[in-house]
C-alpha positions as CSV (number, residue, x, y, z in Angstrom):
1,M,115.8,90.3,131.3
2,S,114.1,91.0,134.2
3,L,112.9,93.9,136.6
4,F,110.6,92.7,140.0
5,F,108.9,94.7,141.0
6,T,107.4,94.3,144.7
7,T,104.7,95.8,146.3
8,C,101.7,94.1,147.7
9,I,98.0,93.7,146.5
10,K,95.2,96.1,148.3
11,D,93.2,94.8,150.6
12,D,90.3,94.9,148.1
13,I,91.7,92.2,145.9
14,N,92.0,88.8,147.4
15,D,94.7,87.0,145.2
16,S,97.1,89.1,147.7
17,K,100.7,86.2,147.3
18,I,99.6,86.4,143.2
19,S,102.7,88.1,141.3
20,I,101.7,88.3,137.4
21,E,104.8,88.0,135.2
22,V,104.7,90.4,132.0
23,S,106.7,90.0,128.6
24,G,106.9,91.5,125.8
25,I,109.3,91.7,122.9
26,E,111.5,94.4,121.8
27,F,109.6,96.8,120.0
28,I,110.3,100.7,119.9
29,P,109.3,102.6,121.5
30,N,106.4,101.0,123.0
31,V,108.7,98.0,125.2
32,F,112.8,97.8,124.9
33,S,115.2,97.3,127.0
34,E,117.8,99.9,128.3
35,N,120.8,100.2,130.8
36,G,119.3,97.0,132.3
37,K,115.7,98.3,132.3
38,I,112.9,97.7,130.5
39,I,111.0,100.5,129.5
40,G,108.7,102.1,126.7
41,V,105.7,103.1,126.4
42,D,103.6,100.0,127.0
43,A,106.4,98.9,129.3
44,D,105.8,102.2,131.8
45,I,102.2,102.3,131.4
46,A,102.1,98.9,132.6
47,Y,104.4,99.7,135.3
48,Q,102.8,102.4,136.6
49,A,99.0,100.8,136.6
50,M,100.3,97.6,138.3
51,Q,102.0,99.5,140.7
52,N,99.0,101.7,141.9
53,A,97.0,99.0,141.8
54,G,99.1,97.2,144.5
55,I,100.3,94.1,142.1
56,N,103.5,92.5,141.9
57,S,105.0,92.5,138.7
58,K,108.2,90.7,137.4
59,F,108.7,92.7,133.4
60,S,111.1,90.4,131.0
61,I,111.8,90.7,127.4
62,S,111.5,87.9,125.2
63,N,112.7,87.0,121.8
64,S,110.5,85.5,120.3
65,W,106.5,87.4,119.6
66,Q,105.6,83.7,119.1
67,D,106.8,82.2,122.2
68,A,105.6,85.1,124.4
69,Y,102.2,85.1,123.4
70,N,101.8,81.1,123.6
71,A,102.8,81.3,126.9
72,T,100.4,84.2,128.1
73,L,97.6,82.4,126.2
74,T,98.5,78.9,127.8
75,G,100.2,79.9,131.4
76,L,99.4,81.2,134.5
77,N,99.4,84.9,136.2
78,K,100.9,86.0,133.0
79,A,100.5,88.7,131.2
80,L,101.9,90.5,127.4
81,L,102.1,93.9,126.2
82,T,101.5,95.5,123.2
83,V,99.1,92.9,121.9
84,S,96.8,94.4,119.3
85,F,93.3,93.8,120.5
86,T,91.0,92.1,117.6
87,P,88.1,90.3,117.4
88,E,89.8,87.1,116.8
89,R,91.7,87.1,120.3
90,A,89.1,88.8,121.8
91,G,88.0,85.6,123.7
92,L,91.4,84.6,123.6
93,F,92.6,87.0,127.6
94,K,91.2,89.3,129.7
95,W,92.3,92.9,128.4
96,A,93.3,96.1,130.1
97,G,94.2,98.8,128.4
98,P,94.7,100.5,125.6
99,T,98.1,101.9,126.6
100,S,98.6,103.3,123.2
101,Q,97.4,103.5,119.3
102,G,99.6,102.5,116.5
103,M,98.9,103.1,112.6
104,Y,99.7,100.6,110.4
105,G,100.9,101.7,106.6
106,I,103.3,100.9,103.8
107,F,106.1,103.1,103.3
108,E,108.3,103.4,100.9
109,K,112.4,103.8,100.4
110,G,112.9,107.4,98.3
111,R,109.8,109.4,96.8
112,S,107.0,108.7,94.3
113,D,104.5,110.6,93.0
114,F,101.8,108.7,95.0
115,I,99.4,110.7,96.5
116,F,98.7,109.7,100.1
117,P,96.7,107.9,100.8
118,L,96.9,105.3,97.9
119,P,94.0,103.4,97.7
120,I,94.6,100.0,99.2
121,D,93.7,98.3,95.5
122,E,96.3,100.3,94.1
123,C,98.8,99.0,97.0
124,K,98.6,95.6,95.9
125,K,99.8,96.3,92.1
126,L,103.5,97.6,94.0
127,P,106.5,96.0,93.9
128,Q,107.4,93.7,96.4
129,I,106.6,95.1,100.0
130,A,109.1,93.7,103.2
131,V,106.8,92.2,106.2
132,V,107.7,90.2,109.2
133,R,106.0,87.0,109.0
134,G,102.9,86.3,111.5
135,W,102.5,89.7,112.8
136,L,99.4,91.4,113.0
137,E,100.8,94.0,110.2
138,T,101.0,90.9,107.7
139,T,98.6,89.3,108.6
140,S,96.6,92.2,108.1
141,L,97.7,92.9,104.5
142,E,96.9,88.8,103.6
143,E,93.1,89.2,104.5
144,L,93.1,92.2,102.1
145,G,94.4,89.7,100.0
146,F,98.3,91.0,99.3
147,T,100.2,88.9,96.9
148,N,103.4,91.0,96.7
149,L,104.6,90.5,100.2
150,V,108.1,89.3,101.1
151,Y,108.9,87.5,104.5
152,Y,111.1,88.2,107.3
153,N,111.6,86.3,110.7
154,T,112.5,89.5,112.4
155,Y,111.8,93.7,112.0
156,N,115.3,94.2,112.0
157,E,115.6,91.9,109.2
158,A,112.9,93.2,106.9
159,L,114.2,96.7,108.2
160,A,117.5,96.5,107.1
161,A,116.5,95.0,103.6
162,F,115.0,98.5,103.3
163,M,117.6,100.6,104.3
164,N,119.6,98.5,102.1
165,N,117.8,99.5,99.2
166,E,117.2,95.4,99.0
167,I,113.6,96.1,99.0
168,K,111.7,99.3,98.3
169,Y,108.8,98.8,100.3
170,I,108.0,97.9,103.8
171,S,104.8,97.5,106.0
172,S,105.6,98.3,109.5
173,D,103.5,100.5,112.6
174,F,104.2,103.8,112.2
175,Y,105.5,104.7,115.2
176,H,107.9,102.0,115.8
177,L,109.2,102.6,112.2
178,T,110.0,106.3,112.8
179,S,111.1,105.2,116.3
180,T,113.7,102.6,115.0
181,L,115.2,104.9,112.5
182,P,117.8,106.6,113.0
183,L,117.4,110.6,113.7
184,G,115.6,112.5,111.0
185,Y,116.0,109.4,108.2
186,Y,112.4,109.1,108.1
187,L,111.9,112.8,106.9
188,E,114.9,112.6,104.3
189,N,114.7,109.3,103.2
190,V,111.2,107.8,103.6
191,N,107.8,108.4,102.4
192,A,104.0,107.1,103.5
193,V,102.3,105.0,101.0
194,T,99.1,104.9,102.9
195,R,97.0,103.8,106.4
196,Y,95.6,100.6,106.0
197,R,94.6,99.8,110.0
198,T,94.5,101.5,113.4
199,V,95.1,99.1,116.3
200,Y,94.9,99.5,119.5
201,Y,97.8,98.0,122.1
202,Y,96.6,96.5,125.4
203,I,97.8,94.1,128.3
204,A,96.7,90.7,127.8
205,F,96.3,89.0,130.8
206,S,96.1,85.4,130.5
207,K,92.3,84.0,131.6
208,D,93.2,82.3,134.8
209,V,94.1,86.1,136.0
210,S,90.9,87.2,138.0
211,D,88.7,89.8,137.2
212,A,89.6,92.0,140.0
213,V,92.7,92.3,139.1
214,V,92.0,93.3,135.5
215,N,89.5,95.1,136.5
216,K,91.8,97.2,139.2
217,V,94.5,97.6,136.5
218,Q,91.9,98.5,134.1
219,G,90.4,101.6,136.3
220,E,94.5,102.3,137.2
221,I,95.5,103.1,133.0
222,E,92.5,105.2,132.7
223,A,93.1,107.4,135.8
224,L,96.7,107.6,134.0
225,I,94.5,108.9,130.9
226,K,92.3,111.2,132.8
227,N,95.1,112.5,134.3
228,N,97.2,113.4,131.8
229,T,100.0,110.6,133.2
230,T,100.3,108.3,129.9
231,V,100.8,112.0,128.0
232,S,103.9,112.4,130.2
233,I,104.9,109.3,129.8
234,I,104.6,109.6,125.9
235,Q,106.9,112.5,125.7
236,K,109.8,110.8,127.1
237,Y,109.5,108.5,123.8
238,I,107.6,110.6,121.2
239,P,107.9,114.1,122.1
240,R,105.8,115.2,118.6
241,M,103.4,112.9,117.9
242,I,101.1,113.5,121.4
243,D,97.8,113.9,119.3
244,N,97.9,111.4,117.1
245,F,99.5,108.4,119.6
246,V,97.3,109.1,123.3
247,A,94.4,106.4,123.8
248,G,91.8,107.7,125.4
249,T,89.4,106.4,127.9
250,I,87.0,106.3,124.7
251,Q,88.3,105.7,121.6
252,L,85.9,108.3,119.3
253,F,86.0,107.7,115.1
254,T,85.0,110.4,112.6
255,E,85.9,111.3,108.9
256,Y,86.5,114.1,107.0
257,S,83.0,114.8,105.6
258,P,82.2,118.4,106.3
259,P,80.2,120.2,107.9
260,S,80.0,117.0,110.2
261,S,83.4,116.6,110.9
262,Y,86.6,118.0,108.8
263,S,90.3,119.0,109.6
264,I,92.1,122.5,109.4
265,G,95.3,123.5,109.4
266,E,98.4,121.3,110.2
267,G,101.1,120.3,113.2
268,T,100.2,122.3,116.4
269,S,97.6,124.2,114.4
270,Y,95.9,121.2,113.2
271,D,92.1,120.8,114.6
272,V,88.9,118.9,114.1
273,K,85.9,121.1,113.3
274,G,82.1,120.5,112.7
275,S,78.8,120.0,113.4
276,S,79.2,116.3,115.1
277,I,82.4,118.0,116.5
278,D,80.9,120.5,118.3
279,I,78.1,118.6,119.9
280,L,80.2,115.1,120.5
281,N,82.1,118.3,122.9
282,V,79.5,119.4,124.8
283,I,78.3,115.8,125.9
284,M,82.3,115.1,126.7
285,Q,82.5,118.0,128.5
286,R,79.3,117.1,130.7
287,A,80.4,113.9,131.1
288,G,84.1,115.3,132.4
289,Y,86.0,113.9,130.5
290,A,86.9,114.7,126.8
291,N,88.8,112.1,124.9
292,K,90.7,113.5,121.7
293,I,88.6,112.5,118.2
294,N,90.3,110.5,115.7
295,L,89.6,111.5,112.0
296,T,90.4,108.5,110.3
297,Q,89.3,106.8,107.2
298,W,85.8,105.5,107.6
299,N,86.6,102.4,107.0
300,D,89.0,101.9,109.6
301,G,87.2,103.6,111.8
302,Y,83.7,101.4,111.1
303,A,85.6,98.6,111.6
304,I,87.1,98.7,115.0
305,A,83.8,100.5,116.1
306,Q,82.4,97.0,115.6
307,Y,84.5,95.1,118.0
308,L,86.8,97.5,120.3
309,P,85.3,97.9,124.1
310,N,85.0,101.7,124.5
311,S,84.9,103.0,121.0
312,A,82.4,104.9,118.4
313,I,82.2,106.2,115.1
314,F,80.2,109.2,113.9
315,A,77.9,110.5,112.2
316,T,76.4,107.3,111.8
317,A,73.2,106.8,109.6
318,R,71.5,104.1,111.4
319,T,69.8,102.0,108.9
320,P,68.0,98.7,109.4
321,E,71.5,97.0,108.3
322,R,73.6,98.2,111.1
323,E,71.0,98.0,113.6
324,K,72.1,95.5,115.4
325,K,75.4,96.3,115.2
326,F,76.2,99.2,117.4
327,Q,74.3,100.9,120.5
328,W,73.3,104.1,119.1
329,V,73.4,107.7,121.0
330,G,71.3,110.3,118.7
331,P,69.7,111.2,116.5
332,I,72.7,114.0,116.1
333,S,71.9,115.3,112.0
334,T,69.9,114.3,109.3
335,N,71.1,112.6,106.2
336,R,68.1,113.7,103.2
337,T,69.6,111.6,100.1
338,F,69.5,112.3,96.5
339,F,71.2,111.5,93.1
340,Y,73.0,114.6,91.8
341,T,73.7,115.3,88.3
342,L,75.4,118.3,86.5
343,A,73.0,120.3,85.6
344,G,73.9,121.0,82.1
345,S,74.2,117.5,81.7
346,G,70.4,116.5,80.4
347,L,69.8,113.4,82.8
348,Q,67.0,113.1,84.7
349,V,66.8,110.4,87.2
350,Q,63.2,110.0,88.2
351,T,63.1,106.7,89.2
352,I,65.3,104.0,90.4
353,E,65.7,102.2,87.0
354,Q,66.9,105.7,85.0
355,A,69.3,105.4,87.8
356,K,70.2,102.3,87.5
357,A,70.9,103.3,83.4
358,L,73.2,106.2,84.0
359,K,76.9,105.0,83.1
360,S,78.4,106.0,86.7
361,I,77.3,107.0,90.1
362,A,80.1,108.1,92.5
363,T,79.3,107.8,96.4
364,P,82.0,107.0,99.1
365,N,83.1,103.5,99.4
366,G,82.1,102.3,102.6
367,W,79.1,104.7,103.3
368,F,75.5,104.3,103.8
369,T,74.8,105.1,100.3
370,H,77.1,103.1,98.9
371,E,75.2,100.2,100.8
372,Y,72.1,101.2,99.4
373,L,73.2,101.1,96.0
374,L,74.5,97.8,96.6
375,N,71.7,96.1,98.2
376,N,69.6,97.4,95.1
377,N,71.9,95.7,93.1
378,F,73.3,98.9,91.0
379,K,75.7,97.4,88.5
380,N,76.8,101.3,88.0
381,I,79.1,102.0,91.1
382,N,82.0,104.0,91.1
383,A,82.9,103.6,95.5
384,T,86.6,104.7,94.9
385,A,85.8,108.1,96.4
386,L,87.1,108.0,100.3
387,T,85.1,110.9,101.1
388,S,82.3,113.5,100.0
389,E,84.6,115.7,98.8
390,D,85.9,112.9,96.4
391,A,82.8,111.9,95.8
392,F,81.7,115.5,94.5
393,N,84.8,116.4,92.8
394,Q,84.3,112.9,90.8
395,L,80.8,114.7,89.1
396,V,82.4,118.1,88.7
397,N,85.2,116.9,87.0
398,G,82.6,115.1,84.9
399,A,84.5,111.8,86.0
400,V,81.2,110.4,86.5
401,E,77.5,111.4,85.6
402,A,75.9,111.3,88.8
403,V,76.4,111.5,92.5
404,L,74.3,109.6,96.0
405,L,75.3,111.9,98.0
406,P,73.3,113.7,101.4
407,E,72.1,117.0,101.0
408,I,73.7,118.4,103.8
409,D,77.1,117.4,102.4
410,L,76.0,118.4,98.6
411,N,75.2,121.9,99.9
412,W,78.3,122.2,102.0
413,L,80.6,121.0,99.2
414,A,79.3,123.3,96.5
415,E,79.8,126.5,98.9
416,T,83.0,125.7,100.1
417,N,84.2,124.8,96.5
418,K,82.6,127.9,94.6
419,I,80.1,126.5,92.3
420,P,76.2,127.7,92.2
421,L,73.8,125.4,93.2
422,S,72.5,126.2,90.0
423,N,75.1,124.4,87.9
424,I,73.9,121.5,90.0
425,K,70.4,119.4,89.7
426,Q,69.2,117.8,92.6
427,H,67.4,114.5,91.5
428,L,64.9,111.5,92.9
429,K,65.1,111.2,97.2
430,V,66.4,107.9,97.9
431,M,66.8,107.8,101.9
432,D,66.0,110.3,104.5
433,Y,68.0,108.8,107.6
434,N,68.8,109.9,111.1
435,S,72.5,110.5,112.1
436,Y,73.6,109.1,115.3
437,I,77.0,108.2,117.7
438,A,77.5,104.4,117.0
439,F,78.4,102.8,120.3
440,S,80.5,99.4,120.1
441,L,78.4,96.4,121.7
442,S,81.4,95.8,124.2
443,T,81.0,99.5,125.3
444,P,79.0,99.7,128.5
445,K,75.8,100.2,128.7
446,N,75.7,103.3,131.3
447,T,78.4,105.1,129.5
448,V,76.0,104.6,126.3
449,Q,73.3,106.0,128.6
450,Q,75.0,108.6,129.6
451,W,76.0,109.8,126.4
452,Q,72.0,110.0,125.7
453,N,70.6,111.2,128.4
454,I,73.5,114.2,127.9
455,L,72.3,114.5,124.5
456,D,68.5,114.5,125.5
457,K,69.6,117.1,127.9
458,M,71.2,119.8,125.7
459,K,68.4,119.5,123.1
460,S,65.9,120.7,126.1
461,D,67.9,123.2,127.1
462,G,68.4,124.7,123.6
463,T,72.4,123.6,123.6
464,F,71.7,121.4,120.5
465,A,69.7,123.8,118.2
466,T,72.4,126.3,119.0
467,I,74.9,124.0,117.7
468,W,72.6,123.4,115.1
469,N,71.9,126.4,113.5
470,K,75.3,128.1,113.3
471,W,76.4,125.0,110.9
472,H,72.5,124.2,108.9
473,N,70.6,127.1,109.8
474,G,67.7,126.8,107.7
475,V,68.1,122.9,107.5
476,P,65.1,120.9,109.8
477,M,66.9,119.4,112.8
478,P,66.7,115.6,113.4
479,S,63.6,114.6,115.6
480,N,63.6,111.8,117.5
């Protein structure tokens, strides 16, 4: 099934006779056919961007993802919709996007006592999970070491088995699942177990397509984002999922780590707050466009910001191990980091040897504190915590003997949980790194420099100090 759009390529693109064959598979709400037309979030955005760029395009639906993928990989003047940008695929195509965002999760039929998100290692112990052979949702689980997967050739087959109670768990893109199920079915019959990967869907062009064409489409996609056309398109298909589904011109990631970043409220009242949030909001305001900020698990955002173009994660401790992995803007915060115990425990941690002799030390998984413990051969690490609050609670509840956390985080958590600081003893300081906004290496250098220039101006005109003192009054500001 195809639609042919005849428009002339504008004069600034030399390939004036080119026509791009754009394909995709049915993947609701991103790409699907209805009443003889190919529509969906990604299809509509791609069509509008190509039309605005003056590029002839022919859209079609393929019955096989692998066939469409291979045709774009080896063909001429081709493009494929809804392709997840990954490090492995980066050099195989030319890219324009993102057109949308996806969230991969594991879902169960019915309700259990699982508290979302269930740690990924616990998910490996679940009964069989339905997956589609060859899809990124599936290969991501395979790379994580899952052996409890049941393979289906198509999504419809996997979904039918799930809905018919032949299998209790399914791996899926969240929006694809909720848009494919009957209205109301998800809320009544399905529960989210965990979220394990955030992806961004792009238009993948065959490598023979000229850079001029790809760059023109990229520019038009960014223009659609800035003028809210993408929001209007998404509203046609997912009226209640706007905040989490709209990709930005820059993808920004942070985690739940008060007072730097945290969330309040739910639904329409949901908001992201914190000292780092305030700093980034001013930077974006002065840069001329404010992207949304994604609050996600640290490991997810940290991985994305190491490969995705135009992406960043914050507030990121600038350690020697991380130096060459990112482009840095900052500093925006400090990370004086100590070992802490309960004051009544009588424990002493005045040396690294004493810290290593403790029964257990909690710290968030994937944090710079976790990296420190691993790099220094600690054998008593408890890194099951996803956030600083999780680690703090493990200390307070007696699950561990000590935590390794930044001073700012510990003080905030004690205050908000109404625990006197006298109940917690600060011990050996082991790190004193500043935190930065860490941009991917593939982000344009002029973007990174623009953000640094704005931040420097905020520091010289007093704006940064005002924000800092609002959140951290009495704590020294980070020095350059």
